[in-house]
C-alpha positions as CSV (number, residue, x, y, z in Angstrom):
1,X,28.2,99.7,-68.9
2,X,30.0,100.5,-65.7
3,X,28.0,103.6,-65.0
4,X,24.7,101.8,-65.0
5,X,26.4,98.9,-62.9
6,X,27.5,101.5,-60.2
7,X,24.0,102.9,-60.3
8,X,22.3,99.6,-59.8
9,X,24.7,98.7,-56.8
10,X,24.0,101.9,-55.0
11,X,20.3,101.5,-55.4
12,X,20.6,97.9,-53.9
13,X,22.4,99.2,-51.0
14,X,19.9,102.0,-50.5
15,X,17.1,99.5,-50.7
16,X,18.8,97.2,-48.1
17,X,19.1,100.2,-45.6
18,X,15.6,101.2,-45.8
19,X,14.3,97.8,-45.2
20,X,16.5,97.3,-42.0
21,X,15.0,100.6,-40.9
22,X,11.6,99.7,-41.4
23,X,12.0,96.3,-39.5
24,X,13.7,98.0,-36.7
25,X,10.6,100.4,-36.3
26,X,8.1,97.7,-36.6
27,X,9.8,95.7,-33.9
28,X,10.0,98.6,-31.6
29,X,6.3,99.3,-32.2
30,X,5.6,95.6,-31.3
31,X,7.6,95.8,-28.0
32,X,5.7,98.9,-27.0
33,X,2.3,97.5,-27.8
34,X,3.0,94.2,-25.9
35,X,4.2,96.2,-22.9
36,X,0.9,98.1,-22.8
37,X,-1.4,94.9,-23.0
38,X,-3.1,94.7,-19.7
39,X,-5.6,92.0,-18.9
40,X,-9.0,93.7,-18.1
41,X,-11.2,93.2,-15.2
42,X,-14.4,92.1,-16.5
43,X,-16.9,93.9,-14.1
44,X,-18.3,97.5,-13.6
45,X,-17.5,98.3,-17.3
46,X,-19.4,101.2,-18.7
47,X,-22.4,99.7,-21.1
48,X,-21.0,101.9,-23.9
49,X,-17.6,100.2,-23.7
50,X,-19.0,96.7,-24.1
51,X,-19.3,94.8,-27.5
52,X,-22.9,93.8,-26.9
53,X,-24.8,91.5,-29.1
54,X,-28.8,90.8,-29.0
55,X,-30.2,88.3,-31.2
56,X,-33.9,87.5,-31.4
57,X,-35.4,85.3,-33.9
58,X,-38.5,83.3,-34.5
59,X,-38.1,79.3,-34.7
60,X,-38.9,78.6,-38.1
61,X,-42.6,77.8,-38.6
62,X,-43.7,78.3,-35.1
63,X,-46.1,81.4,-35.8
64,X,-47.6,79.7,-38.8
65,X,-48.3,76.4,-37.1
66,X,-49.8,78.3,-34.1
67,X,-52.2,80.3,-36.6
68,X,-53.3,76.9,-38.2
69,X,-53.6,75.5,-34.7
70,X,-51.4,72.8,-35.5
71,X,-48.2,73.0,-33.5
72,X,-46.6,69.7,-32.4
73,X,-45.8,71.0,-29.1
74,X,-45.9,73.7,-26.6
75,X,-42.3,74.8,-27.2
76,X,-41.5,78.5,-27.3
77,X,-41.4,80.2,-30.6
78,X,-38.9,83.0,-30.1
79,X,-35.4,82.5,-29.4
80,X,-33.2,85.0,-27.7
81,X,-29.3,85.2,-27.4
82,X,-27.7,88.0,-25.4
83,X,-23.9,88.8,-25.2
84,X,-22.3,91.1,-22.6
85,X,-25.4,92.4,-21.0
86,X,-24.8,94.2,-17.7
87,X,-26.6,93.0,-14.6
88,X,-28.7,95.8,-12.7
89,X,-30.6,93.7,-10.3
90,X,-30.4,90.3,-8.8
91,X,-33.5,88.5,-7.3
92,X,-34.0,85.1,-5.8
93,X,-34.7,83.4,-9.3
94,X,-34.2,86.3,-11.8
95,X,-32.0,88.9,-13.1
96,X,-32.4,92.2,-14.6
97,X,-30.1,93.0,-17.3
98,X,-29.4,96.1,-19.7
99,X,-28.3,95.8,-23.3
100,X,-28.3,98.8,-25.7
101,X,-30.3,100.6,-23.0
102,X,-33.1,98.2,-23.0
103,X,-33.9,96.4,-19.9
104,X,-35.0,92.7,-19.8
105,X,-36.1,90.6,-16.8
106,X,-34.5,86.8,-17.0
107,X,-36.2,84.3,-15.3
108,X,-33.5,81.8,-14.0
109,X,-35.7,79.3,-12.3
110,X,-35.0,76.5,-14.8
111,X,-31.6,77.7,-16.2
112,X,-28.2,76.3,-16.0
113,X,-25.8,78.9,-14.4
114,X,-22.3,78.9,-15.1
115,X,-19.2,80.9,-14.5
116,X,-16.7,82.5,-16.9
117,X,-14.9,79.2,-17.3
118,X,-18.0,77.1,-17.5
119,X,-17.7,75.9,-13.9
120,X,-21.1,75.4,-12.2
121,X,-22.5,78.6,-10.2
122,X,-25.6,79.8,-8.7
123,X,-27.4,83.1,-8.5
124,X,-26.0,83.8,-5.1
125,X,-22.7,84.5,-6.5
126,X,-24.1,87.4,-9.0
127,X,-23.8,91.0,-8.1
128,X,-24.9,94.2,-9.8
129,X,-22.4,95.2,-12.4
130,X,-21.5,91.7,-13.5
131,X,-21.3,91.0,-17.2
132,X,-23.5,88.1,-18.4
133,X,-24.5,86.0,-21.4
134,X,-28.0,84.7,-21.8
135,X,-29.6,82.1,-24.1
136,X,-33.4,81.2,-23.6
137,X,-36.8,82.1,-25.1
138,X,-38.9,85.4,-25.0
139,X,-42.1,84.9,-23.1
140,X,-45.1,85.0,-25.3
141,X,-47.0,87.3,-23.2
142,X,-44.3,89.8,-22.1
143,X,-41.7,90.8,-24.8
144,X,-39.2,92.0,-22.2
145,X,-39.0,88.7,-20.2
146,X,-36.6,86.0,-21.1
147,X,-37.1,82.4,-19.8
148,X,-33.4,81.7,-19.9
149,X,-31.9,78.1,-20.5
150,X,-28.3,79.2,-19.8
151,X,-26.7,82.1,-18.0
152,X,-23.1,82.8,-18.1
153,X,-21.5,85.1,-15.9
154,X,-18.2,86.1,-17.2
155,X,-17.3,88.5,-14.3
156,X,-16.9,85.3,-11.9
157,X,-13.6,84.1,-12.3
158,X,-12.8,81.3,-9.9
159,X,-10.0,79.1,-9.7
160,X,-8.4,76.6,-7.4
161,X,-5.6,77.9,-5.5
162,X,-3.3,77.6,-2.4
163,X,-2.7,80.2,0.2
164,X,-0.3,80.5,3.1
165,X,-0.7,82.9,5.8
166,X,-1.6,83.8,9.4
167,X,-5.2,83.9,10.9
168,X,-5.9,87.7,11.6
169,X,-9.5,87.3,12.9
170,X,-12.4,84.4,13.2
171,X,-16.0,85.1,12.8
172,X,-17.6,82.0,14.4
173,X,-21.3,83.0,13.3
174,X,-20.5,82.6,9.7
175,X,-17.9,79.9,10.2
176,X,-15.2,82.0,8.5
177,X,-11.9,83.8,9.1
178,X,-9.6,86.4,7.6
179,X,-6.3,84.9,6.3
180,X,-3.5,87.4,6.0
181,X,-1.3,86.5,3.1
182,X,2.0,88.0,1.9
183,X,1.2,87.9,-1.9
184,X,-2.7,88.4,-1.9
185,X,-3.4,90.3,1.0
186,X,-6.4,89.7,3.4
187,X,-8.6,86.8,2.0
188,X,-11.8,85.7,3.6
189,X,-11.8,81.9,4.1
190,X,-15.5,80.2,4.1
191,X,-15.6,76.9,5.9
192,X,-18.4,74.6,5.4
193,X,-19.3,70.8,6.6
194,X,-17.3,69.7,3.6
195,X,-14.0,71.5,4.7
196,X,-11.3,69.1,5.9
197,X,-9.3,70.6,8.7
198,X,-5.8,68.9,9.3
199,X,-3.8,69.4,12.7
200,X,-0.1,68.1,12.2
201,X,1.1,66.8,15.5
202,X,4.9,67.6,16.6
203,X,5.6,64.4,18.3
204,X,9.0,62.7,18.7
205,X,10.6,60.7,16.1
206,X,13.3,58.1,17.7
207,X,14.6,56.9,14.4
208,X,14.3,58.0,10.6
209,X,12.5,58.2,8.4
210,X,10.0,60.6,10.1
211,X,6.4,60.4,8.7
212,X,4.2,63.4,9.3
213,X,1.4,62.9,11.8
214,X,-1.9,64.4,11.1
215,X,-5.2,64.3,12.7
216,X,-8.7,65.7,11.8
217,X,-9.6,69.0,13.3
218,X,-12.5,71.4,13.6
219,X,-13.3,75.0,13.1
220,X,-12.9,75.3,17.0
221,X,-9.3,74.4,16.7
222,X,-8.6,77.8,14.7
223,X,-6.9,80.4,16.7
224,X,-6.0,84.1,15.8
225,X,-2.3,84.2,15.1
226,X,-2.1,80.6,13.7
227,X,-0.2,79.7,10.6
228,X,-2.7,78.1,8.1
229,X,-2.5,76.6,4.6
230,X,-5.7,77.0,2.7
231,X,-6.8,75.0,-0.6
232,X,-10.0,76.0,-2.2
233,X,-12.0,77.7,-4.9
234,X,-10.9,81.4,-5.0
235,X,-13.0,84.3,-6.0
236,X,-10.3,86.8,-7.1
237,X,-12.9,89.7,-7.6
238,X,-14.3,89.3,-3.8
239,X,-11.1,88.1,-2.3
240,X,-12.9,84.9,-0.9
241,X,-11.9,81.3,-0.7
242,X,-14.4,78.6,-0.5
243,X,-12.0,76.2,1.6
244,X,-11.5,72.7,0.7
245,X,-8.7,71.8,2.9
246,X,-7.2,73.8,5.9
247,X,-3.8,72.6,7.4
248,X,-3.2,74.3,10.7
249,X,0.6,75.1,11.2
250,X,3.4,74.4,8.6
251,X,3.3,72.6,5.5
252,X,4.7,68.9,5.1
253,X,8.4,68.9,5.1
254,X,8.7,72.2,7.0
255,X,8.1,70.6,10.5
256,X,10.7,69.7,13.0
257,X,12.6,66.5,12.4
258,X,11.4,64.9,15.6
259,X,8.0,64.2,14.7
260,X,6.9,60.6,15.1
261,X,7.4,58.0,18.0
262,X,8.0,54.8,16.0
263,X,5.7,52.1,17.4
264,X,7.7,49.3,19.2
265,X,5.9,46.5,21.0
266,X,7.1,46.1,24.7
267,X,7.3,42.6,24.2
268,X,9.8,42.7,21.3
269,X,11.8,45.2,23.3
270,X,11.9,42.8,26.3
271,X,13.1,40.0,24.2
272,X,15.9,42.1,22.5
273,X,17.2,43.3,25.8
274,X,17.2,39.6,27.2
275,X,19.3,38.4,24.3
276,X,21.6,41.4,24.6
277,X,22.0,40.5,28.4
278,X,22.8,36.9,27.6
279,X,25.4,37.9,25.1
280,X,26.9,40.2,27.6
281,X,27.3,37.5,30.1
282,X,29.1,35.3,27.8
283,X,31.4,37.9,26.2
284,X,32.1,40.3,29.1
285,X,32.0,38.0,31.8
286,X,29.5,40.2,33.9
287,X,26.7,39.3,35.8
288,X,23.2,39.8,34.3
289,X,22.3,42.2,37.2
290,X,25.3,44.5,36.5
291,X,24.5,44.6,32.7
292,X,20.8,45.0,33.3
293,X,21.9,48.1,35.9
294,X,23.8,49.5,33.0
295,X,21.2,49.5,30.6
296,X,18.6,50.9,33.0
297,X,21.1,53.9,33.4
298,X,21.4,54.3,29.8
299,X,17.7,54.1,29.5
300,X,17.3,56.9,32.1
301,X,19.5,59.2,30.3
302,X,17.7,58.7,26.8
303,X,14.3,59.4,28.7
304,X,15.8,62.5,30.0
305,X,17.1,63.6,26.3
306,X,13.8,62.5,24.9
307,X,11.9,64.7,27.6
308,X,13.9,67.7,26.7
309,X,13.2,67.3,22.9
310,X,9.5,66.9,23.6
311,X,9.5,70.1,25.5
312,X,11.5,71.8,22.7
313,X,9.1,70.6,20.0
314,X,5.7,71.3,21.7
315,X,6.8,74.9,22.6
316,X,7.7,75.9,19.0
């Protein structure tokens, strides 16, 4: 009995050791697999590498009703669904796509065109080599013409983002400029009539809190070498930003402390000075002229200091 018990214990220990080794190997394999996972760029992929799908099917009853001349309407009869086709040509209102070595022309004149993440797009954003999905109907007269209802370009992955950098060059003819950024390199910034341009104003602040002062700017205010912050829709593939907001200079909170001259009405200031002089006459026993002279001297020194601060902030 002891002999069998010893054998059983030995087998149990051996089984536990083998299980631990297999788990360690599996964990190591998973780590290596995760380390090799790289997000693909969905553009200029060889057609043979794509997982393409082409579905062409008759809408039930359309052929029969047409033969009987009893169709209720003039709706198309052959539905087409294309996945992962490659764009070979881009026109004003059409595309040419290749799938399984077959070329189709896609009429986009009545299509809804979207990007990878279903944001609205337009055919001007398309380029040869893009990967698209198409849903529509086959033309009755031309079997290689698709009347598209929806076209989705999975190569266009645009996102809203913020970029900080220095203006490297300006193209006034296209109202665009090159923004040199540290993290994303050079980006082409497109400016339109809807772009909001903001100019922070480095003015004096006599008393905290100092609120930032910003006024509306224009494209002509941009200069090479200026720091700029751009918010807008970023096309990663083309390194292009459709600007929504452009802030010329530093971001809020990074500007000098002396920013805003707090508004103070002259009447209120003069009233406070007169009250101060009256109190001085009673408490100090000095004449109003003497106190006023001291106040004017203090004001003169304050103005000198403020002028130095103004010069320092405007030259930064």
